[in-house]
N, CA, C and O atoms as CSV, one atom per row, in Angstrom:
chain,resi,resn,atom,element,x,y,z
A,1,UNK,N,N,-22.788,-30.616,17.257
A,1,UNK,CA,C,-21.687,-29.686,17.464
A,1,UNK,C,C,-21.998,-28.871,18.720
A,1,UNK,O,O,-23.105,-28.356,18.881
A,2,UNK,N,N,-21.027,-28.764,19.585
A,2,UNK,CA,C,-21.214,-27.978,20.798
A,2,UNK,C,C,-20.980,-26.504,20.493
A,2,UNK,O,O,-20.407,-26.154,19.461
A,3,UNK,N,N,-21.430,-25.649,21.402
A,3,UNK,CA,C,-21.222,-24.213,21.254
A,3,UNK,C,C,-19.729,-23.905,21.205
A,3,UNK,O,O,-19.292,-23.068,20.415
A,4,UNK,N,N,-18.952,-24.573,22.041
A,4,UNK,CA,C,-17.504,-24.355,22.063
A,4,UNK,C,C,-16.881,-24.716,20.716
A,4,UNK,O,O,-16.024,-23.992,20.210
A,5,UNK,N,N,-17.312,-25.832,20.140
A,5,UNK,CA,C,-16.799,-26.246,18.836
A,5,UNK,C,C,-17.196,-25.248,17.747
A,5,UNK,O,O,-16.394,-24.928,16.870
A,6,UNK,N,N,-18.431,-24.761,17.808
A,6,UNK,CA,C,-18.895,-23.792,16.814
A,6,UNK,C,C,-18.103,-22.499,16.908
A,6,UNK,O,O,-17.721,-21.926,15.888
A,7,UNK,N,N,-17.857,-22.039,18.126
A,7,UNK,CA,C,-17.083,-20.802,18.301
A,7,UNK,C,C,-15.684,-20.968,17.743
A,7,UNK,O,O,-15.152,-20.057,17.109
A,8,UNK,N,N,-15.079,-22.136,17.976
A,8,UNK,CA,C,-13.731,-22.388,17.463
A,8,UNK,C,C,-13.742,-22.432,15.938
A,8,UNK,O,O,-12.880,-21.836,15.292
A,9,UNK,N,N,-14.712,-23.135,15.362
A,9,UNK,CA,C,-14.800,-23.265,13.908
A,9,UNK,C,C,-14.989,-21.894,13.254
A,9,UNK,O,O,-14.415,-21.623,12.199
A,10,UNK,N,N,-15.789,-21.036,13.878
A,10,UNK,CA,C,-16.070,-19.721,13.308
A,10,UNK,C,C,-14.990,-18.704,13.652
A,10,UNK,O,O,-15.030,-17.573,13.168
A,11,UNK,N,N,-14.027,-19.093,14.481
A,11,UNK,CA,C,-12.932,-18.198,14.824
A,11,UNK,C,C,-13.294,-17.160,15.869
A,11,UNK,O,O,-12.630,-16.128,15.966
A,12,UNK,N,N,-14.340,-17.412,16.656
A,12,UNK,CA,C,-14.757,-16.458,17.681
A,12,UNK,C,C,-13.973,-16.704,18.961
A,12,UNK,O,O,-13.692,-17.845,19.329
A,13,UNK,N,N,-13.629,-15.618,19.623
A,13,UNK,CA,C,-12.981,-15.760,20.926
A,13,UNK,C,C,-14.068,-15.833,21.999
A,13,UNK,O,O,-15.209,-16.184,21.701
A,14,UNK,N,N,-13.732,-15.516,23.201
A,14,UNK,CA,C,-14.683,-15.622,24.298
A,14,UNK,C,C,-15.595,-14.404,24.425
A,14,UNK,O,O,-16.364,-14.328,25.384
A,15,UNK,N,N,-15.540,-13.461,23.506
A,15,UNK,CA,C,-16.381,-12.275,23.536
A,15,UNK,C,C,-17.848,-12.691,23.527
A,15,UNK,O,O,-18.286,-13.416,22.633
A,16,UNK,N,N,-18.600,-12.235,24.514
A,16,UNK,CA,C,-20.007,-12.611,24.652
A,16,UNK,C,C,-20.822,-12.247,23.418
A,16,UNK,O,O,-21.829,-12.895,23.132
A,17,UNK,N,N,-20.406,-11.227,22.689
A,17,UNK,CA,C,-21.131,-10.795,21.496
A,17,UNK,C,C,-21.304,-11.943,20.512
A,17,UNK,O,O,-22.327,-12.028,19.833
A,18,UNK,N,N,-20.321,-12.822,20.429
A,18,UNK,CA,C,-20.342,-13.872,19.418
A,18,UNK,C,C,-21.001,-15.166,19.871
A,18,UNK,O,O,-21.183,-16.080,19.067
A,19,UNK,N,N,-21.354,-15.254,21.124
A,19,UNK,CA,C,-21.969,-16.480,21.631
A,19,UNK,C,C,-23.289,-16.745,20.910
A,19,UNK,O,O,-23.588,-17.888,20.566
A,20,UNK,N,N,-24.069,-15.709,20.682
A,20,UNK,CA,C,-25.365,-15.876,20.030
A,20,UNK,C,C,-25.187,-16.381,18.603
A,20,UNK,O,O,-25.855,-17.330,18.193
A,21,UNK,N,N,-24.302,-15.761,17.855
A,21,UNK,CA,C,-24.060,-16.198,16.484
A,21,UNK,C,C,-23.566,-17.627,16.415
A,21,UNK,O,O,-23.993,-18.399,15.556
A,22,UNK,N,N,-22.670,-17.980,17.316
A,22,UNK,CA,C,-22.143,-19.346,17.353
A,22,UNK,C,C,-23.234,-20.337,17.734
A,22,UNK,O,O,-23.250,-21.461,17.234
A,23,UNK,N,N,-24.144,-19.934,18.613
A,23,UNK,CA,C,-25.241,-20.821,19.019
A,23,UNK,C,C,-26.190,-21.067,17.851
A,23,UNK,O,O,-26.647,-22.193,17.653
A,24,UNK,N,N,-26.490,-20.031,17.079
A,24,UNK,CA,C,-27.350,-20.200,15.903
A,24,UNK,C,C,-26.672,-21.132,14.907
A,24,UNK,O,O,-27.305,-22.036,14.361
A,25,UNK,N,N,-25.387,-20.909,14.675
A,25,UNK,CA,C,-24.638,-21.766,13.759
A,25,UNK,C,C,-24.657,-23.213,14.246
A,25,UNK,O,O,-24.884,-24.132,13.459
A,26,UNK,N,N,-24.419,-23.415,15.542
A,26,UNK,CA,C,-24.335,-24.764,16.098
A,26,UNK,C,C,-25.644,-25.525,15.921
A,26,UNK,O,O,-25.633,-26.696,15.540
A,27,UNK,N,N,-26.762,-24.877,16.191
A,27,UNK,CA,C,-28.049,-25.575,16.054
A,27,UNK,C,C,-28.337,-25.853,14.582
A,27,UNK,O,O,-28.845,-26.923,14.245
A,28,UNK,N,N,-28.021,-24.912,13.708
A,28,UNK,CA,C,-28.233,-25.110,12.266
A,28,UNK,C,C,-27.350,-26.242,11.752
A,28,UNK,O,O,-27.813,-27.119,11.024
A,29,UNK,N,N,-26.073,-26.216,12.136
A,29,UNK,CA,C,-25.121,-27.240,11.717
A,29,UNK,C,C,-25.548,-28.611,12.232
A,29,UNK,O,O,-25.475,-29.606,11.512
A,30,UNK,N,N,-25.987,-28.650,13.467
A,30,UNK,CA,C,-26.424,-29.908,14.074
A,30,UNK,C,C,-27.600,-30.537,13.349
A,30,UNK,O,O,-27.748,-31.759,13.342
A,31,UNK,N,N,-28.431,-29.715,12.744
A,31,UNK,CA,C,-29.584,-30.204,11.988
A,31,UNK,C,C,-29.286,-30.359,10.499
A,31,UNK,O,O,-30.160,-30.707,9.704
A,32,UNK,N,N,-28.032,-30.094,10.144
A,32,UNK,CA,C,-27.583,-30.186,8.757
A,32,UNK,C,C,-28.418,-29.311,7.824
A,32,UNK,O,O,-28.800,-29.730,6.732
A,33,UNK,N,N,-28.693,-28.085,8.282
A,33,UNK,CA,C,-29.444,-27.119,7.490
A,33,UNK,C,C,-28.487,-26.100,6.898
A,33,UNK,O,O,-27.516,-25.706,7.544
A,34,UNK,N,N,-28.751,-25.679,5.689
A,34,UNK,CA,C,-28.024,-24.542,5.134
A,34,UNK,C,C,-28.659,-23.271,5.675
A,34,UNK,O,O,-29.758,-23.297,6.230
A,35,UNK,N,N,-27.963,-22.173,5.508
A,35,UNK,CA,C,-28.547,-20.890,5.901
A,35,UNK,C,C,-29.854,-20.659,5.145
A,35,UNK,O,O,-30.828,-20.159,5.709
A,36,UNK,N,N,-29.865,-21.023,3.881
A,36,UNK,CA,C,-31.060,-20.824,3.053
A,36,UNK,C,C,-32.227,-21.670,3.563
A,36,UNK,O,O,-33.365,-21.202,3.591
A,37,UNK,N,N,-31.952,-22.912,3.966
A,37,UNK,CA,C,-33.013,-23.781,4.481
A,37,UNK,C,C,-33.575,-23.255,5.801
A,37,UNK,O,O,-34.786,-23.276,6.019
A,38,UNK,N,N,-32.689,-22.784,6.676
A,38,UNK,CA,C,-33.165,-22.203,7.936
A,38,UNK,C,C,-33.986,-20.950,7.659
A,38,UNK,O,O,-35.033,-20.748,8.274
A,39,UNK,N,N,-33.527,-20.122,6.754
A,39,UNK,CA,C,-34.258,-18.908,6.404
A,39,UNK,C,C,-35.651,-19.251,5.877
A,39,UNK,O,O,-36.629,-18.589,6.224
A,40,UNK,N,N,-35.740,-20.274,5.048
A,40,UNK,CA,C,-37.044,-20.691,4.515
A,40,UNK,C,C,-37.975,-21.103,5.644
A,40,UNK,O,O,-39.150,-20.735,5.648
A,41,UNK,N,N,-37.462,-21.860,6.596
A,41,UNK,CA,C,-38.277,-22.282,7.742
A,41,UNK,C,C,-38.750,-21.076,8.565
A,41,UNK,O,O,-39.835,-21.093,9.146
A,42,UNK,N,N,-37.919,-20.039,8.603
A,42,UNK,CA,C,-38.244,-18.840,9.382
A,42,UNK,C,C,-39.007,-17.796,8.557
A,42,UNK,O,O,-39.404,-16.751,9.073
A,43,UNK,N,N,-39.204,-18.095,7.281
A,43,UNK,CA,C,-39.867,-17.171,6.359
A,43,UNK,C,C,-39.143,-15.827,6.315
A,43,UNK,O,O,-39.740,-14.764,6.484
A,44,UNK,N,N,-37.834,-15.918,6.082
A,44,UNK,CA,C,-36.993,-14.734,5.997
A,44,UNK,C,C,-35.947,-14.964,4.911
A,44,UNK,O,O,-36.048,-15.913,4.133
A,45,UNK,N,N,-34.962,-14.107,4.862
A,45,UNK,CA,C,-33.914,-14.190,3.850
A,45,UNK,C,C,-32.646,-14.814,4.414
A,45,UNK,O,O,-32.356,-14.686,5.604
A,46,UNK,N,N,-31.896,-15.488,3.553
A,46,UNK,CA,C,-30.631,-16.109,3.944
A,46,UNK,C,C,-29.671,-15.079,4.514
A,46,UNK,O,O,-28.904,-15.386,5.427
A,47,UNK,N,N,-29.703,-13.862,3.987
A,47,UNK,CA,C,-28.773,-12.831,4.452
A,47,UNK,C,C,-28.979,-12.509,5.937
A,47,UNK,O,O,-28.022,-12.158,6.626
A,48,UNK,N,N,-30.205,-12.623,6.433
A,48,UNK,CA,C,-30.459,-12.392,7.859
A,48,UNK,C,C,-29.760,-13.455,8.696
A,48,UNK,O,O,-29.188,-13.150,9.742
A,49,UNK,N,N,-29.806,-14.697,8.239
A,49,UNK,CA,C,-29.144,-15.783,8.968
A,49,UNK,C,C,-27.636,-15.552,8.972
A,49,UNK,O,O,-26.978,-15.729,9.997
A,50,UNK,N,N,-27.095,-15.160,7.831
A,50,UNK,CA,C,-25.654,-14.896,7.736
A,50,UNK,C,C,-25.252,-13.769,8.683
A,50,UNK,O,O,-24.239,-13.874,9.374
A,51,UNK,N,N,-26.035,-12.697,8.723
A,51,UNK,CA,C,-25.722,-11.570,9.619
A,51,UNK,C,C,-25.840,-11.989,11.081
A,51,UNK,O,O,-25.031,-11.583,11.916
A,52,UNK,N,N,-26.848,-12.802,11.386
A,52,UNK,CA,C,-27.042,-13.261,12.769
A,52,UNK,C,C,-25.873,-14.132,13.219
A,52,UNK,O,O,-25.383,-13.986,14.339
A,53,UNK,N,N,-25.427,-15.034,12.351
A,53,UNK,CA,C,-24.306,-15.911,12.713
A,53,UNK,C,C,-23.005,-15.124,12.836
A,53,UNK,O,O,-22.157,-15.457,13.663
A,54,UNK,N,N,-22.844,-14.100,12.034
A,54,UNK,CA,C,-21.629,-13.276,12.088
A,54,UNK,C,C,-21.705,-12.239,13.201
A,54,UNK,O,O,-20.695,-11.641,13.574
A,55,UNK,N,N,-22.898,-12.032,13.722
A,55,UNK,CA,C,-23.155,-11.027,14.766
A,55,UNK,C,C,-22.567,-9.670,14.378
A,55,UNK,O,O,-21.879,-9.023,15.168
A,56,UNK,N,N,-22.854,-9.260,13.153
A,56,UNK,CA,C,-22.381,-7.945,12.728
A,56,UNK,C,C,-23.287,-6.836,13.241
A,56,UNK,O,O,-23.023,-5.655,13.014
A,57,UNK,N,N,-24.345,-7.213,13.926
A,57,UNK,CA,C,-25.203,-6.281,14.660
A,57,UNK,C,C,-25.918,-7.089,15.729
A,57,UNK,O,O,-25.857,-8.319,15.732
A,58,UNK,N,N,-26.584,-6.407,16.622
A,58,UNK,CA,C,-27.289,-7.101,17.690
A,58,UNK,C,C,-28.706,-7.428,17.258
A,58,UNK,O,O,-29.327,-6.667,16.516
A,59,UNK,N,N,-29.212,-8.551,17.717
A,59,UNK,CA,C,-30.534,-9.004,17.347
A,59,UNK,C,C,-31.403,-9.156,18.581
A,59,UNK,O,O,-30.901,-9.336,19.691
A,60,UNK,N,N,-32.696,-9.084,18.380
A,60,UNK,CA,C,-33.647,-9.195,19.485
A,60,UNK,C,C,-33.858,-10.655,19.872
A,60,UNK,O,O,-33.493,-11.573,19.136
A,61,UNK,N,N,-34.449,-10.841,21.031
A,61,UNK,CA,C,-34.801,-12.196,21.441
A,61,UNK,C,C,-35.888,-12.757,20.533
A,61,UNK,O,O,-36.047,-13.974,20.437
A,62,UNK,N,N,-36.634,-11.888,19.870
A,62,UNK,CA,C,-37.653,-12.357,18.924
A,62,UNK,C,C,-37.004,-13.197,17.816
A,62,UNK,O,O,-37.539,-14.237,17.433
A,63,UNK,N,N,-35.865,-12.752,17.308
A,63,UNK,CA,C,-35.161,-13.522,16.277
A,63,UNK,C,C,-34.742,-14.876,16.834
A,63,UNK,O,O,-34.891,-15.901,16.170
A,64,UNK,N,N,-34.222,-14.873,18.048
A,64,UNK,CA,C,-33.791,-16.130,18.665
A,64,UNK,C,C,-34.974,-17.066,18.864
A,64,UNK,O,O,-34.837,-18.277,18.689
A,65,UNK,N,N,-36.121,-16.531,19.224
A,65,UNK,CA,C,-37.325,-17.347,19.378
A,65,UNK,C,C,-37.750,-17.939,18.034
A,65,UNK,O,O,-38.212,-19.078,17.976
A,66,UNK,N,N,-37.595,-17.179,16.969
A,66,UNK,CA,C,-37.922,-17.674,15.634
A,66,UNK,C,C,-36.977,-18.798,15.221
A,66,UNK,O,O,-37.401,-19.783,14.616
A,67,UNK,N,N,-35.691,-18.646,15.551
A,67,UNK,CA,C,-34.718,-19.711,15.267
A,67,UNK,C,C,-35.108,-20.970,16.038
A,67,UNK,O,O,-35.106,-22.070,15.486
A,68,UNK,N,N,-35.441,-20.803,17.308
A,68,UNK,CA,C,-35.826,-21.952,18.132
A,68,UNK,C,C,-37.045,-22.659,17.547
A,68,UNK,O,O,-37.072,-23.886,17.456
A,69,UNK,N,N,-38.035,-21.894,17.158
A,69,UNK,CA,C,-39.244,-22.492,16.583
A,69,UNK,C,C,-38.918,-23.227,15.279
A,69,UNK,O,O,-39.389,-24.343,15.061
A,70,UNK,N,N,-38.121,-22.609,14.421
A,70,UNK,CA,C,-37.781,-23.198,13.127
A,70,UNK,C,C,-36.937,-24.449,13.261
A,70,UNK,O,O,-36.946,-25.297,12.369
A,71,UNK,N,N,-36.210,-24.578,14.357
A,71,UNK,CA,C,-35.332,-25.732,14.562
A,71,UNK,C,C,-35.884,-26.711,15.597
A,71,UNK,O,O,-35.220,-27.680,15.965
A,72,UNK,N,N,-37.105,-26.446,16.060
A,72,UNK,CA,C,-37.752,-27.286,17.068
A,72,UNK,C,C,-36.854,-27.470,18.292
A,72,UNK,O,O,-36.672,-28.576,18.800
A,73,UNK,N,N,-36.302,-26.345,18.742
A,73,UNK,CA,C,-35.469,-26.339,19.941
A,73,UNK,C,C,-36.060,-25.356,20.941
A,73,UNK,O,O,-36.983,-24.607,20.623
A,74,UNK,N,N,-35.525,-25.368,22.132
A,74,UNK,CA,C,-35.978,-24.473,23.195
A,74,UNK,C,C,-34.929,-23.392,23.424
A,74,UNK,O,O,-33.744,-23.683,23.586
A,75,UNK,N,N,-35.380,-22.147,23.434
A,75,UNK,CA,C,-34.484,-21.036,23.735
A,75,UNK,C,C,-34.381,-20.891,25.247
A,75,UNK,O,O,-35.391,-20.734,25.933
A,76,UNK,N,N,-33.153,-20.944,25.762
A,76,UNK,CA,C,-32.912,-20.799,27.191
A,76,UNK,C,C,-31.851,-19.727,27.372
A,76,UNK,O,O,-30.735,-19.850,26.868
A,77,UNK,N,N,-32.207,-18.684,28.088
A,77,UNK,CA,C,-31.271,-17.596,28.378
A,77,UNK,C,C,-31.052,-17.588,29.877
A,77,UNK,O,O,-32.007,-17.556,30.652
A,78,UNK,N,N,-29.791,-17.619,30.283
A,78,UNK,CA,C,-29.497,-17.642,31.712
A,78,UNK,C,C,-28.479,-16.581,32.081
A,78,UNK,O,O,-27.724,-16.094,31.238
A,79,UNK,N,N,-28.476,-16.240,33.338
A,79,UNK,CA,C,-27.439,-15.387,33.910
A,79,UNK,C,C,-26.694,-16.220,34.928
A,79,UNK,O,O,-27.303,-16.951,35.710
A,80,UNK,N,N,-25.386,-16.113,34.919
A,80,UNK,CA,C,-24.554,-16.829,35.883
A,80,UNK,C,C,-23.647,-15.840,36.568
A,80,UNK,O,O,-23.329,-14.783,36.022
A,81,UNK,N,N,-23.239,-16.184,37.747
A,81,UNK,CA,C,-22.263,-15.394,38.448
A,81,UNK,C,C,-20.967,-15.421,37.656
A,81,UNK,O,O,-20.555,-16.483,37.188
A,82,UNK,N,N,-20.330,-14.300,37.499
A,82,UNK,CA,C,-19.080,-14.239,36.723
A,82,UNK,C,C,-18.077,-15.248,37.258
A,82,UNK,O,O,-17.923,-15.427,38.466
A,83,UNK,N,N,-17.403,-15.898,36.324
A,83,UNK,CA,C,-16.387,-16.869,36.689
A,83,UNK,C,C,-16.917,-18.278,36.872
A,83,UNK,O,O,-16.147,-19.201,37.136
A,84,UNK,N,N,-18.232,-18.457,36.734
A,84,UNK,CA,C,-18.826,-19.792,36.883
A,84,UNK,C,C,-19.258,-20.312,35.526
A,84,UNK,O,O,-20.361,-20.014,35.070
A,85,UNK,N,N,-18.418,-21.070,34.889
A,85,UNK,CA,C,-18.773,-21.776,33.693
A,85,UNK,C,C,-18.838,-21.036,32.447
A,85,UNK,O,O,-19.140,-21.612,31.402
């Protein structure tokens, strides 16, 4: 599932706040993991995963690094010139 597909499925618009939550959902969905299974891999609670995907608050890059480690993916954060992609 692409990030764009995840954002559409979750009903998120283009607000940057929701990109992180949609990205977590997309990687979890792509690996066919439940929130509970991802939480177990991260040694945390399912409710944290739910809050992260809903982006009802802001999370640190530490959480994103933990998601990456638990899903055997690489966390890449970039800055782009506005209007480019």
